[in-house]
Rosetta silent file (secondary structure, phi, psi, omega in degrees, C-alpha in Angstrom):
SEQUENCE: XXXXXXXXXXXXXXXXXXXXXXXXXXXXXXXXXXXXXXXXXXXXXXXXXXXXXXXXXXXXXXXXXXXXXXXXXXXXXXXXXXXXXXXXXXXXXXXXXXXXXXXXXXXXXXXXXXXXXXXXXXXXXXXXXXXXXXXXXXXXXXXXXXXXXXXXXXXXXXXXXXXXXXXXXXXXXXXXXXXXXXXXXXXXXXXXXXXXXXXXXXXXXXXXXXXXXXXXXXX
SCORE:     score description
SCORE:     0.000 S_00000001
   1 L     0.000  142.896  179.451  121.519  127.454  136.168 S_00000001
   2 L   -73.875  148.055  179.672  120.783  127.166  132.453 S_00000001
   3 L   -63.742  155.297 -178.301  120.344  130.374  130.373 S_00000001
   4 H   -64.255  -31.301  178.508  116.709  131.188  129.782 S_00000001
   5 H   -67.128  -29.923  175.398  116.957  130.660  126.060 S_00000001
   6 H   -65.618  -42.139 -178.259  118.108  127.009  126.718 S_00000001
   7 H   -66.745  -35.878 -178.727  115.108  126.391  128.922 S_00000001
   8 H   -74.832  -31.007  176.378  112.796  127.884  126.299 S_00000001
   9 H   -69.080  -41.415  177.346  114.415  125.745  123.541 S_00000001
  10 H   -64.488  -40.714  176.285  113.913  122.612  125.620 S_00000001
  11 H   -62.466  -38.006  177.146  110.351  123.526  126.364 S_00000001
  12 H   -64.593  -43.239  177.993  109.712  124.087  122.620 S_00000001
  13 H   -63.075  -38.259 -178.564  111.205  120.645  121.734 S_00000001
  14 H   -71.083  -37.809  172.938  109.138  118.942  124.357 S_00000001
  15 H   -65.135  -40.423  173.360  106.001  120.688  123.107 S_00000001
  16 H   -59.922  -46.286  176.351  106.803  119.829  119.506 S_00000001
  17 H   -61.155  -43.100  178.813  107.212  116.180  120.515 S_00000001
  18 H   -60.723  -46.684 -177.143  104.050  116.124  122.445 S_00000001
  19 H   -62.561  -46.903  177.055  102.041  117.693  119.685 S_00000001
  20 H   -55.302  -42.008 -179.785  103.576  115.219  117.108 S_00000001
  21 H   -64.134  -44.759 -174.749  102.635  112.282  119.316 S_00000001
  22 H   -66.194  -47.761 -179.678   99.056  113.463  119.793 S_00000001
  23 H   -56.964  -49.644 -176.624   98.630  114.196  116.038 S_00000001
  24 H   -67.849  -25.916 -179.251  100.074  110.854  114.975 S_00000001
  25 H   -78.513   -8.051  178.651   97.876  109.015  117.567 S_00000001
  26 L   -68.128  147.130 -179.050   94.674  110.222  115.890 S_00000001
  27 L   -53.597  129.685  175.791   92.789  107.455  114.072 S_00000001
  28 L  -101.411  109.292 -178.581   94.163  106.690  110.612 S_00000001
  29 L   -87.786   -5.305 -173.624   91.451  105.528  108.230 S_00000001
  30 H   -59.842  -37.873 -176.707   93.614  105.327  105.134 S_00000001
  31 H   -68.019  -22.818 -178.978   94.434  101.647  105.401 S_00000001
  32 H   -96.107    5.907 -177.542   90.769  100.719  105.481 S_00000001
  33 L   -84.626   65.128  179.105   89.768  102.768  102.464 S_00000001
  34 L  -130.687  111.999 -177.580   89.322   99.786  100.116 S_00000001
  35 H   -57.018  -41.003 -176.302   85.794   99.256   98.711 S_00000001
  36 H   -61.547  -44.124 -178.901   86.565   95.580   97.935 S_00000001
  37 H   -64.011  -31.351  179.153   87.569   94.938  101.575 S_00000001
  38 H   -66.647  -14.692  178.382   84.356   96.592  102.813 S_00000001
  39 L   -87.513   -3.816  179.305   82.406   93.901  100.951 S_00000001
  40 L   -64.729  151.185 -175.167   83.971   91.153  102.991 S_00000001
  41 H   -62.528  -31.790  177.156   81.465   89.294  105.162 S_00000001
  42 H   -64.425  -43.937  179.458   83.046   90.358  108.491 S_00000001
  43 H   -67.400  -41.214  175.487   82.805   93.989  107.532 S_00000001
  44 H   -60.033  -37.829  174.419   79.313   93.628  106.198 S_00000001
  45 H   -61.149  -41.800  178.456   78.247   91.986  109.451 S_00000001
  46 H   -65.283  -41.414 -179.346   79.518   94.992  111.344 S_00000001
  47 H   -63.871  -44.565 -179.060   77.724   97.421  109.121 S_00000001
  48 H   -62.698  -45.393 -178.684   74.427   95.503  109.551 S_00000001
  49 H   -63.423  -42.864 -179.512   74.787   95.295  113.365 S_00000001
  50 H   -74.072  -32.496  177.352   75.413   99.017  113.685 S_00000001
  51 H   -63.964  -35.684  179.163   72.726   99.902  111.196 S_00000001
  52 H   -68.715  -39.226 -177.868   70.230   97.930  113.233 S_00000001
  53 H   -66.669  -42.943 -174.356   71.408   99.746  116.498 S_00000001
  54 H   -81.130  -31.582 -178.991   71.263  103.205  114.948 S_00000001
  55 L    91.259   32.537  175.090   68.139  102.565  112.953 S_00000001
  56 L  -120.542  165.553  172.818   69.287  103.333  109.449 S_00000001
  57 L   -68.353  140.665 -178.110   69.539  101.331  106.264 S_00000001
  58 H   -59.970  -41.885  177.425   72.805   99.498  105.971 S_00000001
  59 H   -61.855  -33.290 -179.031   73.713  100.822  102.485 S_00000001
  60 H   -68.952  -47.948 -178.249   73.053  104.378  103.749 S_00000001
  61 H   -61.533  -44.636 -174.324   75.311  103.923  106.836 S_00000001
  62 H   -59.632  -43.392 -177.458   78.049  102.354  104.662 S_00000001
  63 H   -67.909  -38.823  173.876   78.039  105.291  102.268 S_00000001
  64 H   -62.041  -44.127  179.049   78.037  107.849  105.067 S_00000001
  65 H   -62.848  -41.013 -179.248   80.915  106.109  106.748 S_00000001
  66 H   -64.702  -40.927 -178.240   82.891  106.003  103.453 S_00000001
  67 H   -65.261  -45.257 -176.717   82.321  109.730  102.897 S_00000001
  68 H   -66.290  -46.787 -177.028   83.381  110.563  106.503 S_00000001
  69 H   -61.869  -39.393  179.445   86.428  108.198  106.468 S_00000001
  70 H   -67.793  -41.876  177.287   87.636  109.622  103.158 S_00000001
  71 H   -65.973  -42.813  177.168   87.319  113.203  104.373 S_00000001
  72 H   -61.993  -41.715 -175.734   88.921  112.431  107.735 S_00000001
  73 H   -65.540  -36.744  177.652   91.852  110.752  105.995 S_00000001
  74 H   -62.482  -46.224 -177.796   92.471  113.803  103.803 S_00000001
  75 H   -64.045  -46.471 -178.170   92.350  116.169  106.794 S_00000001
  76 H   -62.931  -39.164  179.215   94.564  113.966  108.897 S_00000001
  77 H   -59.546  -42.883  176.572   97.125  113.579  106.096 S_00000001
  78 H   -63.083  -43.837 -179.079   97.367  117.368  105.864 S_00000001
  79 H   -70.866  -36.345 -175.980   97.795  117.829  109.587 S_00000001
  80 H   -80.816  -23.873 -176.057  100.355  115.069  110.152 S_00000001
  81 H   -50.606  -39.654  176.726  102.497  116.091  107.118 S_00000001
  82 H   -67.498  -15.228 -177.789  104.610  118.664  108.904 S_00000001
  83 H  -100.677   -2.559 -173.688  105.596  116.062  111.503 S_00000001
  84 H   -56.469  -44.816 -175.147  106.494  113.237  109.080 S_00000001
  85 H   -70.192  -38.169 -177.685  110.219  113.853  108.904 S_00000001
  86 H   -67.931  -44.596 -179.720  110.539  114.332  112.685 S_00000001
  87 H   -59.196  -40.375  177.251  108.493  111.110  113.428 S_00000001
  88 H   -68.451  -37.316 -179.283  110.696  109.130  111.102 S_00000001
  89 H   -72.682  -31.964 -178.829  113.864  110.533  112.599 S_00000001
  90 L   -89.504   -0.226 -176.930  112.662  109.788  116.160 S_00000001
  91 L    52.280   41.564 -172.488  111.438  106.334  115.150 S_00000001
  92 L  -113.980   10.735 -179.959  108.126  107.257  116.765 S_00000001
  93 L   -73.691  142.517  177.110  105.644  106.352  113.959 S_00000001
  94 L  -101.502  107.868 -174.931  102.778  104.059  114.839 S_00000001
  95 L   -94.240  -12.341 -175.297  102.369  101.612  111.973 S_00000001
  96 L   -88.360  138.279  172.315   99.789   99.218  113.519 S_00000001
  97 L   -89.562  144.647  176.055   96.088   99.698  112.957 S_00000001
  98 L   -75.475  144.675  177.350   93.666   99.015  115.823 S_00000001
  99 L   -72.382  131.287 -176.925   91.412   96.021  115.581 S_00000001
 100 L  -106.921  -15.822 -178.118   87.840   97.313  115.038 S_00000001
 101 L  -165.348  153.745  174.714   85.843   94.030  115.096 S_00000001
 102 L   -67.011  143.315 -177.474   86.283   90.271  115.485 S_00000001
 103 L   -86.088  107.189 -168.774   87.102   88.479  112.272 S_00000001
 104 L   -91.901   -5.647  174.430   84.075   86.200  111.801 S_00000001
 105 L  -126.668   63.520 -175.804   85.247   84.683  108.432 S_00000001
 106 L   -66.031  151.848  176.426   88.867   83.653  109.130 S_00000001
 107 E  -111.774  145.588  177.940   91.026   82.113  106.365 S_00000001
 108 E  -117.843  125.720 -177.136   93.487   79.250  106.617 S_00000001
 109 E   -76.867  134.331  175.264   96.445   79.130  104.253 S_00000001
 110 E  -131.639  140.425  173.215   97.227   75.973  102.320 S_00000001
 111 E  -122.959  127.558  177.249  100.097   75.207   99.944 S_00000001
 112 E  -123.142  155.692  174.992  100.082   72.217   97.645 S_00000001
 113 E  -125.356  155.262  176.488  102.435   70.730   95.120 S_00000001
 114 E  -127.428  112.717 -176.439  102.032   68.618   92.029 S_00000001
 115 L   -84.894  -49.519  177.964  104.862   66.298   91.061 S_00000001
 116 L  -101.423  144.702  178.857  103.253   64.405   88.242 S_00000001
 117 L   -67.349  150.157  177.362  101.209   65.931   85.457 S_00000001
 118 L  -142.626  139.814  175.478   97.502   65.158   85.396 S_00000001
 119 L   -61.197  -26.885  176.455   94.800   65.791   82.770 S_00000001
 120 L   -93.914  116.582 -176.012   92.550   66.899   85.548 S_00000001
 121 L   -63.424  -16.499 -178.299   93.665   70.234   86.997 S_00000001
 122 L   -94.456   -3.044 -178.736   92.045   69.253   90.313 S_00000001
 123 L  -105.957  158.131  175.368   93.955   65.946   90.618 S_00000001
 124 L    88.203    0.005 -176.886   97.484   65.177   91.618 S_00000001
 125 L   -88.639  134.451  172.761   97.886   67.861   94.325 S_00000001
 126 E  -118.638  130.910 -177.975   99.563   67.039   97.639 S_00000001
 127 E   -75.744  130.108  175.658   99.379   69.379  100.606 S_00000001
 128 E  -111.632  -20.042  175.965  102.778   70.377  101.923 S_00000001
 129 E  -146.563  136.536  174.035  101.644   73.182  104.247 S_00000001
 130 E  -152.469  133.984 -175.365   98.467   74.051  106.022 S_00000001
 131 L   -56.763  137.171  174.481   98.104   76.443  108.938 S_00000001
 132 L    63.059   26.779  177.496   97.757   74.738  112.400 S_00000001
 133 L  -125.977  102.864 -176.949   98.361   71.291  110.868 S_00000001
 134 L   -69.150  -10.876  178.951  101.546   69.641  112.120 S_00000001
 135 L   -78.945  -17.594 -179.502  101.165   66.861  109.500 S_00000001
 136 L  -131.311   86.498 -167.969  101.768   69.430  106.715 S_00000001
 137 E  -121.584   27.370  179.550  104.520   71.737  108.017 S_00000001
 138 L   -61.480  129.247  177.856  106.714   72.814  105.150 S_00000001
 139 L    57.179   29.233 -176.687  108.333   76.119  106.158 S_00000001
 140 H   -64.281  -32.174 -177.795  106.118   76.119  109.288 S_00000001
 141 H   -70.590  -33.744  177.424  108.739   77.919  111.434 S_00000001
 142 H   -66.448  -47.669  179.535  108.812   80.778  108.794 S_00000001
 143 H   -65.890  -15.741 -177.007  105.064   81.071  108.636 S_00000001
 144 L   -87.235   -8.772  177.772  104.931   81.176  112.446 S_00000001
 145 L   -68.695  140.749 -176.331  106.966   84.485  112.605 S_00000001
 146 H   -50.922  -49.712  176.162  104.849   87.372  113.735 S_00000001
 147 H   -57.301  -42.286 -177.582  105.497   89.548  110.649 S_00000001
 148 H   -64.757  -45.347 -179.543  104.780   86.622  108.351 S_00000001
 149 H   -57.284  -35.890  179.684  101.501   85.875  110.135 S_00000001
 150 H   -69.021  -40.036  179.150  100.448   89.478  109.576 S_00000001
 151 H   -67.107  -39.729  178.976  101.250   89.228  105.828 S_00000001
 152 H   -61.147  -40.203  179.562   99.336   85.940  105.552 S_00000001
 153 H   -60.823  -50.542 -179.308   96.332   87.556  107.147 S_00000001
 154 H   -58.159  -44.120 -174.380   96.455   90.408  104.586 S_00000001
 155 H   -58.936  -22.784 -175.376   96.900   88.157  101.588 S_00000001
 156 L   -83.518   -4.083 -173.176   93.482   86.591  102.210 S_00000001
 157 L  -105.046  148.885  175.759   91.706   89.933  101.848 S_00000001
 158 L   -58.416  148.048  178.564   90.566   91.704   98.636 S_00000001
 159 L    96.545   -9.933  178.242   92.892   94.513   97.598 S_00000001
 160 L  -119.025   28.043 -177.475   96.114   92.522   98.224 S_00000001
 161 H   -58.861  -40.421 -176.577   95.803   90.336   95.103 S_00000001
 162 H   -65.473  -48.946  179.374   99.070   91.657   93.679 S_00000001
 163 H   -69.640  -30.112  179.454  101.173   90.961   96.791 S_00000001
 164 H   -68.538  -40.206 -179.770   99.383   87.590   97.276 S_00000001
 165 H   -69.344  -37.902  178.110  100.409   86.456   93.779 S_00000001
 166 H   -65.498  -36.626  179.716  104.034   87.674   94.291 S_00000001
 167 H   -65.393  -43.221  174.555  104.100   85.727   97.541 S_00000001
 168 H   -60.240  -48.455  178.804  102.924   82.548   95.895 S_00000001
 169 H   -54.003  -49.913  179.354  105.409   82.988   93.125 S_00000001
 170 H   -62.204  -40.947  175.518  108.214   83.323   95.684 S_00000001
 171 H   -64.682  -36.319  178.346  107.089   80.290   97.599 S_00000001
 172 H   -64.665  -42.722 -178.135  106.877   78.288   94.440 S_00000001
 173 H   -66.536  -35.965  174.457  110.371   79.227   93.399 S_00000001
 174 H   -64.757  -37.931  175.118  111.631   78.171   96.843 S_00000001
 175 H   -69.783  -44.361 -179.879  109.964   74.777   96.469 S_00000001
 176 H   -51.297  -36.107 -173.562  111.153   74.344   92.895 S_00000001
 177 L   -77.218  -11.677 -176.676  114.722   74.750   94.103 S_00000001
 178 L  -120.044    0.558  179.697  114.491   71.924   96.621 S_00000001
 179 L  -154.298  173.891  177.656  112.277   69.361   94.885 S_00000001
 180 L   -88.644   19.763 -178.088  111.019   68.081   91.549 S_00000001
 181 L   -54.914  135.842  178.187  107.633   69.739   91.952 S_00000001
 182 L   -89.149  -24.917 -176.769  106.003   70.645   88.615 S_00000001
 183 E  -156.831  155.185  174.562  103.568   73.180   90.061 S_00000001
 184 E  -123.872  135.172  172.102  102.583   74.951   93.321 S_00000001
 185 E  -118.885  129.701  174.449   99.031   75.928   94.269 S_00000001
 186 E  -114.517  137.039 -179.409   98.425   78.458   97.056 S_00000001
 187 E  -161.901  168.355  179.456   94.945   79.049   98.410 S_00000001
 188 E  -123.656  144.256  172.884   92.950   79.849  101.451 S_00000001
 189 E  -101.994  117.320 -176.405   90.095   77.999  103.116 S_00000001
 190 E  -114.019  133.850 -178.233   87.506   80.488  104.425 S_00000001
 191 L  -147.046  133.753 -179.766   84.757   79.583  106.759 S_00000001
 192 L   -69.455  135.433 -179.777   82.376   81.628  108.860 S_00000001
 193 L   -62.354  122.237  175.509   82.924   81.164  112.629 S_00000001
 194 L   -72.437  155.080  174.873   79.979   79.107  113.904 S_00000001
 195 L   -78.416  163.160  176.108   77.833   80.077  116.791 S_00000001
 196 H   -54.540  -37.847 -178.414   77.790   77.937  119.941 S_00000001
 197 H   -67.467  -35.338  178.256   74.370   76.667  118.984 S_00000001
 198 H   -67.679  -35.063  179.433   75.595   75.643  115.467 S_00000001
 199 H   -67.525  -41.911 -177.987   78.510   73.742  116.974 S_00000001
 200 H   -66.129  -40.548 -175.635   76.164   71.904  119.348 S_00000001
 201 H   -99.421    5.833  174.284   73.580   70.906  116.793 S_00000001
 202 L    74.297   25.182 -179.277   76.030   70.231  113.981 S_00000001
 203 L  -106.570   18.959 -174.605   74.825   72.972  111.596 S_00000001
 204 L   -59.614  139.911 -177.122   78.067   74.942  111.388 S_00000001
 205 L   -67.824  144.290  178.500   78.301   76.579  107.940 S_00000001
 206 L   -79.941  156.444  178.933   80.676   75.005  105.426 S_00000001
 207 L  -103.488 -168.689 -177.156   83.566   76.911  104.035 S_00000001
 208 E  -151.491  155.252  177.329   85.078   77.306  100.573 S_00000001
 209 E   -82.503  131.622 -176.699   88.473   77.516   98.944 S_00000001
 210 E  -132.240  162.008  172.718   89.284   81.096   97.853 S_00000001
 211 E    56.439   44.077  177.706   92.122   83.105   96.183 S_00000001
 212 E   -71.749  136.850  179.930   93.776   80.070   94.372 S_00000001
 213 E  -135.978  123.821 -177.232   97.008   80.857   92.615 S_00000001
 214 E  -113.642  131.272  175.766   98.865   78.227   90.598 S_00000001
 215 E  -119.228  120.956  178.860  102.588   78.634   89.562 S_00000001
 216 E   -91.071  143.639  175.613  103.966   76.186   86.987 S_00000001
 217 L   -69.083  133.662 -178.500  107.653   75.348   86.896 S_00000001
 218 L   -64.447  136.374 -179.871  109.369   76.947   83.924 S_00000001
 219 L   -85.013    0.000    0.000  110.304   74.532   81.190 S_00000001
C-alpha cells in the first residue's frame, strides 16, 4: 500500500489538473475583441437579430457586449495566469475558438499575375488561383491544408491586414521564383449568402472584390 503522503500528492496533482482544465475551458473573448471585426456584416447581423429578440437598440446592445467581453477577458486572464506554464508543459491548451454564428458574408481568395506591363492597372491580369475552381489551381494542394484554410479565412477579416499583406508578399515571391510574372495581385471576392427565395427568383445580392494587395517584382 502506498504511503499516505503519496496518495495525498496524487490527489493534489489530479485536483490541480482538473481545476486547470475547467479554468482554461471557460469562454475566451480576447480573440474577438477587435472593433473593426465587429463591424463586419455577419457580426452586425447577429447584433441586430439579438437586439430584436431582447428588445433593445442594436448600438446599445453592442456597447454593452463590448464592455462585458472586455471585463470578462481581463478577469479570465488573471484567473488563468497561474496555470499557463502547467498547461503548456502538459500540451493541454485549447487554442481553437468556438463558432458563434454562421458566416453569412463568406470570402473567396483569388490570386492573379501580370506578365506584361499595361497602362491600365485593371488590365493584363490572369487568374492563377481561385478557391474551389479547378481551372485555376496554382498551389491548390497547399491552400487545401487545414491550417492554411484557417489562415485564409482570417486574412479576409479586418484586423489581419498586416498578416494578409505579408502572406501576399510571400506568395508573390514564390511565384516570381518560378515564372516571369511582373506583379501579383491577391484579393477576396465577398458576397452575402442569398436566401432560398433570392436563389429561386434570381435576386441574389452581388458581391465585391475586397482587400486587394499588389506586389511588384523588384527591378
